PyMOL Python script that loads the backbone (N, CA, C, O; Angstrom):
from pymol import cmd

cmd.read_pdbstr("""\
ATOM      1  N   UNK A   1       8.799 -23.804   7.302  1.00  0.00           N
ATOM      2  CA  UNK A   1       7.674 -23.126   7.883  1.00  0.00           C
ATOM      3  C   UNK A   1       7.333 -21.859   7.089  1.00  0.00           C
ATOM      4  O   UNK A   1       6.158 -21.571   6.862  1.00  0.00           O
ATOM      5  N   UNK A   2       8.353 -21.100   6.665  1.00  0.00           N
ATOM      6  CA  UNK A   2       8.107 -19.885   5.895  1.00  0.00           C
ATOM      7  C   UNK A   2       7.482 -20.216   4.554  1.00  0.00           C
ATOM      8  O   UNK A   2       6.576 -19.523   4.093  1.00  0.00           O
ATOM      9  N   UNK A   3       7.974 -21.290   3.925  1.00  0.00           N
ATOM     10  CA  UNK A   3       7.432 -21.689   2.614  1.00  0.00           C
ATOM     11  C   UNK A   3       5.959 -22.098   2.755  1.00  0.00           C
ATOM     12  O   UNK A   3       5.136 -21.783   1.895  1.00  0.00           O
ATOM     13  N   UNK A   4       5.645 -22.787   3.821  1.00  0.00           N
ATOM     14  CA  UNK A   4       4.242 -23.220   4.052  1.00  0.00           C
ATOM     15  C   UNK A   4       3.336 -22.005   4.232  1.00  0.00           C
ATOM     16  O   UNK A   4       2.225 -21.967   3.702  1.00  0.00           O
ATOM     17  N   UNK A   5       3.815 -21.018   4.981  1.00  0.00           N
ATOM     18  CA  UNK A   5       3.044 -19.788   5.180  1.00  0.00           C
ATOM     19  C   UNK A   5       2.834 -19.084   3.856  1.00  0.00           C
ATOM     20  O   UNK A   5       1.740 -18.587   3.591  1.00  0.00           O
ATOM     21  N   UNK A   6       3.855 -19.030   3.022  1.00  0.00           N
ATOM     22  CA  UNK A   6       3.749 -18.379   1.719  1.00  0.00           C
ATOM     23  C   UNK A   6       2.755 -19.110   0.830  1.00  0.00           C
ATOM     24  O   UNK A   6       1.942 -18.477   0.157  1.00  0.00           O
ATOM     25  N   UNK A   7       2.812 -20.424   0.821  1.00  0.00           N
ATOM     26  CA  UNK A   7       1.869 -21.222   0.011  1.00  0.00           C
ATOM     27  C   UNK A   7       0.442 -20.940   0.478  1.00  0.00           C
ATOM     28  O   UNK A   7      -0.438 -20.700  -0.348  1.00  0.00           O
ATOM     29  N   UNK A   8       0.203 -20.964   1.780  1.00  0.00           N
ATOM     30  CA  UNK A   8      -1.118 -20.703   2.303  1.00  0.00           C
ATOM     31  C   UNK A   8      -1.619 -19.317   1.968  1.00  0.00           C
ATOM     32  O   UNK A   8      -2.787 -19.145   1.617  1.00  0.00           O
ATOM     33  N   UNK A   9      -0.750 -18.325   2.073  1.00  0.00           N
ATOM     34  CA  UNK A   9      -1.124 -16.936   1.745  1.00  0.00           C
ATOM     35  C   UNK A   9      -1.502 -16.815   0.286  1.00  0.00           C
ATOM     36  O   UNK A   9      -2.481 -16.150  -0.052  1.00  0.00           O
ATOM     37  N   UNK A  10      -0.731 -17.457  -0.585  1.00  0.00           N
ATOM     38  CA  UNK A  10      -1.030 -17.388  -2.022  1.00  0.00           C
ATOM     39  C   UNK A  10      -2.362 -18.050  -2.328  1.00  0.00           C
ATOM     40  O   UNK A  10      -3.154 -17.526  -3.112  1.00  0.00           O
ATOM     41  N   UNK A  11      -2.611 -19.195  -1.716  1.00  0.00           N
ATOM     42  CA  UNK A  11      -3.878 -19.883  -1.985  1.00  0.00           C
ATOM     43  C   UNK A  11      -5.059 -19.055  -1.485  1.00  0.00           C
ATOM     44  O   UNK A  11      -6.084 -18.982  -2.163  1.00  0.00           O
ATOM     45  N   UNK A  12      -4.936 -18.431  -0.314  1.00  0.00           N
ATOM     46  CA  UNK A  12      -5.996 -17.601   0.200  1.00  0.00           C
ATOM     47  C   UNK A  12      -6.208 -16.339  -0.657  1.00  0.00           C
ATOM     48  O   UNK A  12      -7.342 -15.902  -0.852  1.00  0.00           O
ATOM     49  N   UNK A  13      -5.112 -15.760  -1.164  1.00  0.00           N
ATOM     50  CA  UNK A  13      -5.185 -14.525  -1.934  1.00  0.00           C
ATOM     51  C   UNK A  13      -5.590 -14.771  -3.375  1.00  0.00           C
ATOM     52  O   UNK A  13      -6.490 -14.108  -3.892  1.00  0.00           O
ATOM     53  N   UNK A  14      -4.926 -15.727  -4.032  1.00  0.00           N
ATOM     54  CA  UNK A  14      -5.102 -15.926  -5.497  1.00  0.00           C
ATOM     55  C   UNK A  14      -5.916 -17.181  -5.824  1.00  0.00           C
ATOM     56  O   UNK A  14      -6.325 -17.359  -6.971  1.00  0.00           O
ATOM     57  N   UNK A  15      -6.157 -18.047  -4.846  1.00  0.00           N
ATOM     58  CA  UNK A  15      -6.869 -19.284  -5.122  1.00  0.00           C
ATOM     59  C   UNK A  15      -5.991 -20.359  -5.703  1.00  0.00           C
ATOM     60  O   UNK A  15      -6.470 -21.434  -6.064  1.00  0.00           O
ATOM     61  N   UNK A  16      -4.695 -20.075  -5.797  1.00  0.00           N
ATOM     62  CA  UNK A  16      -3.722 -21.041  -6.327  1.00  0.00           C
ATOM     63  C   UNK A  16      -2.317 -20.610  -5.926  1.00  0.00           C
ATOM     64  O   UNK A  16      -2.104 -19.477  -5.493  1.00  0.00           O
ATOM     65  N   UNK A  17      -1.378 -21.510  -6.072  1.00  0.00           N
ATOM     66  CA  UNK A  17       0.015 -21.159  -5.815  1.00  0.00           C
ATOM     67  C   UNK A  17       0.654 -20.737  -7.144  1.00  0.00           C
ATOM     68  O   UNK A  17       0.598 -21.478  -8.126  1.00  0.00           O
ATOM     69  N   UNK A  18       1.248 -19.570  -7.170  1.00  0.00           N
ATOM     70  CA  UNK A  18       1.861 -19.066  -8.388  1.00  0.00           C
ATOM     71  C   UNK A  18       3.383 -19.271  -8.285  1.00  0.00           C
ATOM     72  O   UNK A  18       3.963 -19.120  -7.211  1.00  0.00           O
ATOM     73  N   UNK A  19       4.005 -19.609  -9.391  1.00  0.00           N
ATOM     74  CA  UNK A  19       5.474 -19.782  -9.370  1.00  0.00           C
ATOM     75  C   UNK A  19       6.189 -18.429  -9.245  1.00  0.00           C
ATOM     76  O   UNK A  19       5.665 -17.402  -9.675  1.00  0.00           O
ATOM     77  N   UNK A  20       7.347 -18.439  -8.674  1.00  0.00           N
ATOM     78  CA  UNK A  20       8.133 -17.225  -8.483  1.00  0.00           C
ATOM     79  C   UNK A  20       8.325 -16.450  -9.799  1.00  0.00           C
ATOM     80  O   UNK A  20       8.276 -15.220  -9.821  1.00  0.00           O
ATOM     81  N   UNK A  21       8.543 -17.188 -10.882  1.00  0.00           N
ATOM     82  CA  UNK A  21       8.783 -16.554 -12.188  1.00  0.00           C
ATOM     83  C   UNK A  21       7.608 -15.655 -12.587  1.00  0.00           C
ATOM     84  O   UNK A  21       7.811 -14.609 -13.204  1.00  0.00           O
ATOM     85  N   UNK A  22       6.414 -16.049 -12.245  1.00  0.00           N
ATOM     86  CA  UNK A  22       5.250 -15.234 -12.584  1.00  0.00           C
ATOM     87  C   UNK A  22       5.281 -13.893 -11.848  1.00  0.00           C
ATOM     88  O   UNK A  22       4.972 -12.855 -12.434  1.00  0.00           O
ATOM     89  N   UNK A  23       5.653 -13.914 -10.563  1.00  0.00           N
ATOM     90  CA  UNK A  23       5.746 -12.654  -9.813  1.00  0.00           C
ATOM     91  C   UNK A  23       6.854 -11.790 -10.395  1.00  0.00           C
ATOM     92  O   UNK A  23       6.684 -10.577 -10.524  1.00  0.00           O
ATOM     93  N   UNK A  24       7.977 -12.388 -10.747  1.00  0.00           N
ATOM     94  CA  UNK A  24       9.087 -11.615 -11.319  1.00  0.00           C
ATOM     95  C   UNK A  24       8.696 -10.982 -12.641  1.00  0.00           C
ATOM     96  O   UNK A  24       9.088  -9.848 -12.919  1.00  0.00           O
ATOM     97  N   UNK A  25       7.926 -11.694 -13.469  1.00  0.00           N
ATOM     98  CA  UNK A  25       7.443 -11.130 -14.744  1.00  0.00           C
ATOM     99  C   UNK A  25       6.536  -9.938 -14.491  1.00  0.00           C
ATOM    100  O   UNK A  25       6.632  -8.919 -15.176  1.00  0.00           O
ATOM    101  N   UNK A  26       5.651 -10.069 -13.499  1.00  0.00           N
ATOM    102  CA  UNK A  26       4.738  -8.978 -13.198  1.00  0.00           C
ATOM    103  C   UNK A  26       5.469  -7.743 -12.689  1.00  0.00           C
ATOM    104  O   UNK A  26       5.088  -6.620 -13.018  1.00  0.00           O
ATOM    105  N   UNK A  27       6.506  -7.938 -11.894  1.00  0.00           N
ATOM    106  CA  UNK A  27       7.302  -6.803 -11.406  1.00  0.00           C
ATOM    107  C   UNK A  27       8.053  -6.177 -12.584  1.00  0.00           C
ATOM    108  O   UNK A  27       8.111  -4.952 -12.699  1.00  0.00           O
ATOM    109  N   UNK A  28       8.614  -6.989 -13.440  1.00  0.00           N
ATOM    110  CA  UNK A  28       9.343  -6.471 -14.611  1.00  0.00           C
ATOM    111  C   UNK A  28       8.439  -5.711 -15.569  1.00  0.00           C
ATOM    112  O   UNK A  28       8.897  -4.822 -16.288  1.00  0.00           O
ATOM    113  N   UNK A  29       7.139  -6.061 -15.582  1.00  0.00           N
ATOM    114  CA  UNK A  29       6.195  -5.413 -16.495  1.00  0.00           C
ATOM    115  C   UNK A  29       5.762  -4.023 -16.021  1.00  0.00           C
ATOM    116  O   UNK A  29       5.138  -3.286 -16.785  1.00  0.00           O
ATOM    117  N   UNK A  30       6.077  -3.655 -14.792  1.00  0.00           N
ATOM    118  CA  UNK A  30       5.696  -2.341 -14.278  1.00  0.00           C
ATOM    119  C   UNK A  30       6.489  -1.257 -15.011  1.00  0.00           C
ATOM    120  O   UNK A  30       7.710  -1.342 -15.139  1.00  0.00           O
ATOM    121  N   UNK A  31       5.777  -0.245 -15.486  1.00  0.00           N
ATOM    122  CA  UNK A  31       6.403   0.830 -16.231  1.00  0.00           C
ATOM    123  C   UNK A  31       6.484   2.110 -15.397  1.00  0.00           C
ATOM    124  O   UNK A  31       5.843   2.221 -14.353  1.00  0.00           O
ATOM    125  N   UNK A  32       7.257   3.045 -15.857  1.00  0.00           N
ATOM    126  CA  UNK A  32       7.350   4.346 -15.196  1.00  0.00           C
ATOM    127  C   UNK A  32       5.969   5.017 -15.196  1.00  0.00           C
ATOM    128  O   UNK A  32       5.591   5.678 -14.229  1.00  0.00           O
ATOM    129  N   UNK A  33       5.240   4.841 -16.270  1.00  0.00           N
ATOM    130  CA  UNK A  33       3.889   5.391 -16.354  1.00  0.00           C
ATOM    131  C   UNK A  33       2.980   4.791 -15.263  1.00  0.00           C
ATOM    132  O   UNK A  33       2.196   5.516 -14.651  1.00  0.00           O
ATOM    133  N   UNK A  34       3.081   3.476 -15.019  1.00  0.00           N
ATOM    134  CA  UNK A  34       2.306   2.825 -13.983  1.00  0.00           C
ATOM    135  C   UNK A  34       2.622   3.453 -12.610  1.00  0.00           C
ATOM    136  O   UNK A  34       1.717   3.735 -11.824  1.00  0.00           O
ATOM    137  N   UNK A  35       3.894   3.661 -12.344  1.00  0.00           N
ATOM    138  CA  UNK A  35       4.326   4.243 -11.081  1.00  0.00           C
ATOM    139  C   UNK A  35       3.820   5.691 -10.963  1.00  0.00           C
ATOM    140  O   UNK A  35       3.366   6.108  -9.898  1.00  0.00           O
ATOM    141  N   UNK A  36       3.900   6.428 -12.032  1.00  0.00           N
ATOM    142  CA  UNK A  36       3.427   7.817 -12.021  1.00  0.00           C
ATOM    143  C   UNK A  36       1.933   7.893 -11.751  1.00  0.00           C
ATOM    144  O   UNK A  36       1.493   8.722 -10.955  1.00  0.00           O
ATOM    145  N   UNK A  37       1.138   7.032 -12.409  1.00  0.00           N
ATOM    146  CA  UNK A  37      -0.315   7.022 -12.210  1.00  0.00           C
ATOM    147  C   UNK A  37      -0.637   6.680 -10.751  1.00  0.00           C
ATOM    148  O   UNK A  37      -1.474   7.332 -10.127  1.00  0.00           O
ATOM    149  N   UNK A  38       0.022   5.667 -10.220  1.00  0.00           N
ATOM    150  CA  UNK A  38      -0.248   5.242  -8.847  1.00  0.00           C
ATOM    151  C   UNK A  38       0.144   6.338  -7.868  1.00  0.00           C
ATOM    152  O   UNK A  38      -0.581   6.610  -6.911  1.00  0.00           O
ATOM    153  N   UNK A  39       1.284   6.964  -8.104  1.00  0.00           N
ATOM    154  CA  UNK A  39       1.753   8.036  -7.208  1.00  0.00           C
ATOM    155  C   UNK A  39       0.769   9.198  -7.226  1.00  0.00           C
ATOM    156  O   UNK A  39       0.450   9.761  -6.179  1.00  0.00           O
ATOM    157  N   UNK A  40       0.293   9.554  -8.395  1.00  0.00           N
ATOM    158  CA  UNK A  40      -0.681  10.653  -8.501  1.00  0.00           C
ATOM    159  C   UNK A  40      -1.969  10.326  -7.766  1.00  0.00           C
ATOM    160  O   UNK A  40      -2.571  11.190  -7.128  1.00  0.00           O
ATOM    161  N   UNK A  41      -2.392   9.054  -7.864  1.00  0.00           N
ATOM    162  CA  UNK A  41      -3.609   8.623  -7.152  1.00  0.00           C
ATOM    163  C   UNK A  41      -3.430   8.762  -5.647  1.00  0.00           C
ATOM    164  O   UNK A  41      -4.336   9.219  -4.950  1.00  0.00           O
ATOM    165  N   UNK A  42      -2.258   8.367  -5.143  1.00  0.00           N
ATOM    166  CA  UNK A  42      -1.991   8.452  -3.700  1.00  0.00           C
ATOM    167  C   UNK A  42      -1.945   9.909  -3.260  1.00  0.00           C
ATOM    168  O   UNK A  42      -2.527  10.269  -2.237  1.00  0.00           O
ATOM    169  N   UNK A  43      -1.264  10.739  -4.019  1.00  0.00           N
ATOM    170  CA  UNK A  43      -1.090  12.133  -3.643  1.00  0.00           C
ATOM    171  C   UNK A  43      -2.400  12.890  -3.628  1.00  0.00           C
ATOM    172  O   UNK A  43      -2.591  13.786  -2.805  1.00  0.00           O
ATOM    173  N   UNK A  44      -3.315  12.538  -4.537  1.00  0.00           N
ATOM    174  CA  UNK A  44      -4.579  13.281  -4.632  1.00  0.00           C
ATOM    175  C   UNK A  44      -5.712  12.685  -3.791  1.00  0.00           C
ATOM    176  O   UNK A  44      -6.786  13.279  -3.696  1.00  0.00           O
ATOM    177  N   UNK A  45      -5.483  11.535  -3.190  1.00  0.00           N
ATOM    178  CA  UNK A  45      -6.540  10.926  -2.367  1.00  0.00           C
ATOM    179  C   UNK A  45      -6.509  11.519  -0.954  1.00  0.00           C
ATOM    180  O   UNK A  45      -5.471  11.999  -0.500  1.00  0.00           O
ATOM    181  N   UNK A  46      -7.645  11.481  -0.269  1.00  0.00           N
ATOM    182  CA  UNK A  46      -7.685  12.019   1.090  1.00  0.00           C
ATOM    183  C   UNK A  46      -6.743  11.257   2.014  1.00  0.00           C
ATOM    184  O   UNK A  46      -6.569  10.046   1.879  1.00  0.00           O
ATOM    185  N   UNK A  47      -6.145  11.969   2.944  1.00  0.00           N
ATOM    186  CA  UNK A  47      -5.247  11.397   3.908  1.00  0.00           C
ATOM    187  C   UNK A  47      -5.978  10.449   4.852  1.00  0.00           C
ATOM    188  O   UNK A  47      -7.110  10.727   5.249  1.00  0.00           O
ATOM    189  N   UNK A  48      -5.363   9.358   5.208  1.00  0.00           N
ATOM    190  CA  UNK A  48      -5.887   8.449   6.223  1.00  0.00           C
ATOM    191  C   UNK A  48      -5.041   8.632   7.467  1.00  0.00           C
ATOM    192  O   UNK A  48      -3.812   8.611   7.400  1.00  0.00           O
ATOM    193  N   UNK A  49      -5.695   8.809   8.596  1.00  0.00           N
ATOM    194  CA  UNK A  49      -4.970   9.050   9.821  1.00  0.00           C
ATOM    195  C   UNK A  49      -5.524   8.148  10.917  1.00  0.00           C
ATOM    196  O   UNK A  49      -6.739   8.019  11.067  1.00  0.00           O
ATOM    197  N   UNK A  50      -4.639   7.529  11.676  1.00  0.00           N
ATOM    198  CA  UNK A  50      -5.050   6.697  12.788  1.00  0.00           C
ATOM    199  C   UNK A  50      -4.146   7.004  13.974  1.00  0.00           C
ATOM    200  O   UNK A  50      -2.973   7.340  13.809  1.00  0.00           O
ATOM    201  N   UNK A  51      -4.708   6.883  15.165  1.00  0.00           N
ATOM    202  CA  UNK A  51      -3.938   7.127  16.401  1.00  0.00           C
ATOM    203  C   UNK A  51      -4.225   5.992  17.360  1.00  0.00           C
ATOM    204  O   UNK A  51      -5.281   5.362  17.316  1.00  0.00           O
ATOM    205  N   UNK A  52      -3.257   5.749  18.230  1.00  0.00           N
ATOM    206  CA  UNK A  52      -3.399   4.664  19.206  1.00  0.00           C
ATOM    207  C   UNK A  52      -2.789   5.121  20.524  1.00  0.00           C
ATOM    208  O   UNK A  52      -1.777   5.822  20.550  1.00  0.00           O
ATOM    209  N   UNK A  53      -3.403   4.722  21.578  1.00  0.00           N
ATOM    210  CA  UNK A  53      -2.885   5.083  22.906  1.00  0.00           C
ATOM    211  C   UNK A  53      -3.419   6.408  23.398  1.00  0.00           C
ATOM    212  O   UNK A  53      -4.566   6.763  23.129  1.00  0.00           O
ATOM    213  N   UNK A  54      -2.589   7.136  24.116  1.00  0.00           N
ATOM    214  CA  UNK A  54      -2.982   8.444  24.670  1.00  0.00           C
ATOM    215  C   UNK A  54      -3.042   9.448  23.526  1.00  0.00           C
ATOM    216  O   UNK A  54      -2.008   9.915  23.048  1.00  0.00           O
ATOM    217  N   UNK A  55      -4.232   9.773  23.097  1.00  0.00           N
ATOM    218  CA  UNK A  55      -4.410  10.620  21.908  1.00  0.00           C
ATOM    219  C   UNK A  55      -4.742  12.078  22.270  1.00  0.00           C
ATOM    220  O   UNK A  55      -5.171  12.851  21.413  1.00  0.00           O
ATOM    221  N   UNK A  56      -4.548  12.434  23.505  1.00  0.00           N
ATOM    222  CA  UNK A  56      -4.883  13.794  23.932  1.00  0.00           C
ATOM    223  C   UNK A  56      -4.087  14.860  23.178  1.00  0.00           C
ATOM    224  O   UNK A  56      -4.602  15.949  22.921  1.00  0.00           O
ATOM    225  N   UNK A  57      -2.838  14.557  22.823  1.00  0.00           N
ATOM    226  CA  UNK A  57      -1.994  15.559  22.157  1.00  0.00           C
ATOM    227  C   UNK A  57      -1.827  15.310  20.656  1.00  0.00           C
ATOM    228  O   UNK A  57      -0.951  15.887  20.012  1.00  0.00           O
ATOM    229  N   UNK A  58      -2.671  14.453  20.121  1.00  0.00           N
ATOM    230  CA  UNK A  58      -2.618  14.202  18.671  1.00  0.00           C
ATOM    231  C   UNK A  58      -3.255  15.387  17.954  1.00  0.00           C
ATOM    232  O   UNK A  58      -4.363  15.794  18.304  1.00  0.00           O
ATOM    233  N   UNK A  59      -2.571  15.946  16.955  1.00  0.00           N
ATOM    234  CA  UNK A  59      -3.175  17.089  16.235  1.00  0.00           C
ATOM    235  C   UNK A  59      -4.429  16.652  15.477  1.00  0.00           C
ATOM    236  O   UNK A  59      -4.617  15.469  15.197  1.00  0.00           O
ATOM    237  N   UNK A  60      -5.261  17.598  15.160  1.00  0.00           N
ATOM    238  CA  UNK A  60      -6.515  17.303  14.443  1.00  0.00           C
ATOM    239  C   UNK A  60      -6.208  16.799  13.030  1.00  0.00           C
ATOM    240  O   UNK A  60      -5.129  17.015  12.480  1.00  0.00           O
ATOM    241  N   UNK A  61      -7.190  16.132  12.484  1.00  0.00           N
ATOM    242  CA  UNK A  61      -7.063  15.634  11.097  1.00  0.00           C
ATOM    243  C   UNK A  61      -6.790  16.800  10.146  1.00  0.00           C
ATOM    244  O   UNK A  61      -5.924  16.706   9.276  1.00  0.00           O
ATOM    245  N   UNK A  62      -7.512  17.873  10.310  1.00  0.00           N
ATOM    246  CA  UNK A  62      -7.366  19.043   9.434  1.00  0.00           C
ATOM    247  C   UNK A  62      -5.959  19.601   9.499  1.00  0.00           C
ATOM    248  O   UNK A  62      -5.388  19.981   8.477  1.00  0.00           O
ATOM    249  N   UNK A  63      -5.400  19.651  10.696  1.00  0.00           N
ATOM    250  CA  UNK A  63      -4.053  20.181  10.895  1.00  0.00           C
ATOM    251  C   UNK A  63      -3.021  19.310  10.156  1.00  0.00           C
ATOM    252  O   UNK A  63      -2.146  19.822   9.458  1.00  0.00           O
ATOM    253  N   UNK A  64      -3.139  18.026  10.322  1.00  0.00           N
ATOM    254  CA  UNK A  64      -2.187  17.097   9.673  1.00  0.00           C
ATOM    255  C   UNK A  64      -2.408  17.095   8.156  1.00  0.00           C
ATOM    256  O   UNK A  64      -1.449  17.150   7.387  1.00  0.00           O
ATOM    257  N   UNK A  65      -3.642  17.032   7.740  1.00  0.00           N
ATOM    258  CA  UNK A  65      -3.965  16.993   6.330  1.00  0.00           C
ATOM    259  C   UNK A  65      -3.450  18.252   5.589  1.00  0.00           C
ATOM    260  O   UNK A  65      -2.981  18.164   4.454  1.00  0.00           O
ATOM    261  N   UNK A  66      -3.546  19.405   6.245  1.00  0.00           N
ATOM    262  CA  UNK A  66      -3.102  20.642   5.603  1.00  0.00           C
ATOM    263  C   UNK A  66      -1.595  20.639   5.342  1.00  0.00           C
ATOM    264  O   UNK A  66      -1.133  21.324   4.430  1.00  0.00           O
ATOM    265  N   UNK A  67      -0.832  19.891   6.114  1.00  0.00           N
ATOM    266  CA  UNK A  67       0.628  19.782   5.887  1.00  0.00           C
ATOM    267  C   UNK A  67       0.935  19.009   4.627  1.00  0.00           C
ATOM    268  O   UNK A  67       1.959  19.244   3.985  1.00  0.00           O
ATOM    269  N   UNK A  68       0.046  18.075   4.258  1.00  0.00           N
ATOM    270  CA  UNK A  68       0.260  17.258   3.090  1.00  0.00           C
ATOM    271  C   UNK A  68      -0.344  17.853   1.829  1.00  0.00           C
ATOM    272  O   UNK A  68       0.121  17.587   0.720  1.00  0.00           O
ATOM    273  N   UNK A  69      -1.383  18.659   2.004  1.00  0.00           N
ATOM    274  CA  UNK A  69      -2.092  19.229   0.858  1.00  0.00           C
ATOM    275  C   UNK A  69      -2.025  20.746   0.930  1.00  0.00           C
ATOM    276  O   UNK A  69      -3.049  21.428   0.894  1.00  0.00           O
ATOM    277  N   UNK A  70      -0.818  21.261   1.031  1.00  0.00           N
ATOM    278  CA  UNK A  70      -0.643  22.704   1.097  1.00  0.00           C
ATOM    279  C   UNK A  70      -1.142  23.346  -0.192  1.00  0.00           C
ATOM    280  O   UNK A  70      -0.950  22.808  -1.283  1.00  0.00           O
ATOM    281  N   UNK A  71      -1.773  24.480  -0.055  1.00  0.00           N
ATOM    282  CA  UNK A  71      -2.341  25.143  -1.224  1.00  0.00           C
ATOM    283  C   UNK A  71      -1.446  26.199  -1.767  1.00  0.00           C
ATOM    284  O   UNK A  71      -1.787  26.849  -2.755  1.00  0.00           O
TER     285      UNK A  71
END
""", "prot")
cmd.dss("prot")
cmd.show_as("cartoon", "prot")
cmd.util.cbc("prot")
cmd.orient("prot")
């Protein structure tokens, strides 16, 4: 059942089923520079915030964002 779900997900995402070796090659090809660029992009992008349920005591976006982007 898990394998069938994986096959379906790959076909919906990539339009084909890719062999495990291809995924392993792609992971092995990731460099420290790739990780650094991606990390910098995440750090400098605006914060995304979502709340669910009783949100009366949820701090404001500005309050939370300021904790992550201290000047």
